C-alpha positions, 0 to 999 in steps of 0.5 A: 874222308880219313885224315892222313894222320890217322893213316900214318898212325895205323901204318905205324901200328900195322908195322909193329903188329906185323913184327909179332905176326911174323915171329908167330908164323916164324916157327912154322916156317922153320919146321915147314922149310927144314923138315917139310912138314906142315904142322896143323897144330901150330895155332895151339902151340901159339895158344899154349905160349900165350897162356904161358905168358899169362900164368907166369904174369899172374903167379910171378909178375913176369912181363911178356918179354921176360916170359917170351925167353921161358916159353922158348926154353919150354917150347924147345923141349916140347919140340923134341917131344913133338918129333919123336912122338909124331914125326920120327917114325914116319920120316926116318930113313927116308930121302924125301918127304913122300905123299904118304908121309905128308898125309900121315903127318898131316893127320897126326898133327891135325889130331894133336890139334883137336886134342890140344884145344879140347884139353885147353877148354877143359883145364882153362875153361872158355874164359877170355884173360889177358895181361896188363902190360903198359910200360908207357908211350913214345910220343912223336908230334901227334903219334903215341907209340905204345912202348910195349908194342915197340919193344915186342917188335924189336924183339920179334925182329931180333928172333928172326935175324938170330935164326937166319944168322944161326942157320947161315953162319953156324956149322949146325945151321949149315947141317940143318940147311943141308938137311932141308936140300938133301937128306942123303948128302947130310948122312955122308958128312957123318951127321944124323938126319934124325938129330938134325931134324929134331933140332930144327923142330924143336927150334921151330916150336921154341920160336912158336911159343915165344911168339905166343908170349909176345903176341899177348902184348897185342891181345891184352883181353884175348887169350882163350884156348880157341885163339889158334883158330885165328893165328894159325891160318894168319901163319900159313898166309905169311909163311906162303907169302914170304916163301917156306924156308925163307927166314926173312920171308917170315918178316916180309909176310908179317909186315904185309899182313900187319899193314893191311889189317891195320890200315884197312880198318881206317877205311873199312870194316875189320872183316873186310881188312882181314879178308883182303889180307887173306886174298893177297895170297891169290896173286902171290901163288899165281905169280910168285908161288915160290914166295915174294922173296927170291 
């Protein structure tokens, strides 16, 4: 029988993990929810964010929390390049994303995924690297909470909250939400749809690469060119679970997955824990296809 203290410990660690999984998926959520494009290359940009944090730490001694800010700036620029390089030609002048546009953008981002991962294998090789970031622990009775994980969880929630308030409380955020609902109406109020879509895409990439940097705290020896193949599917499940375009949905989905992954490993194998997390998507699709949040 598993001790209650172990279950409680796994629950706490699951919540911390869930926060960083939420912010990793949040960039995908922004792009999917606003631009209506499913970015198949999402995992590769998580990987690039993680490598960014690794090299900033290796050559500059910068910890993952600080490197997340640098990655965010780089990701913002990459997002603009991604939009005008892969999406603009197909989406410009269209009032909605058609089936043809969906297929074109899916194939384009899938091809980009293969190119980026192959280039990463060539440049970084297949060696697994990591960052040694351990600012200490916070002790609550018999529970030792790693401060690194706690800091990352707090920053992750702040990023999601910041995105929510940006979209809900600012004029530009209102334009982005209007674009996601009605492209024509956005034009009628004098906004340029391409600029709005490119800004939303840049914001999504910024969050994705920052999330990759924060993730390195939890995968201290797991940074490798193929890590996106694990975290991309997790991100898709989180977004669908919380609801595409629902900013707090990322947090709900991430916390759910994090708790399932960690708590179930106390009573079952890691493979069963991961499989159960993915299987949770089935009842969501059957009974709440719009996501857990209303």
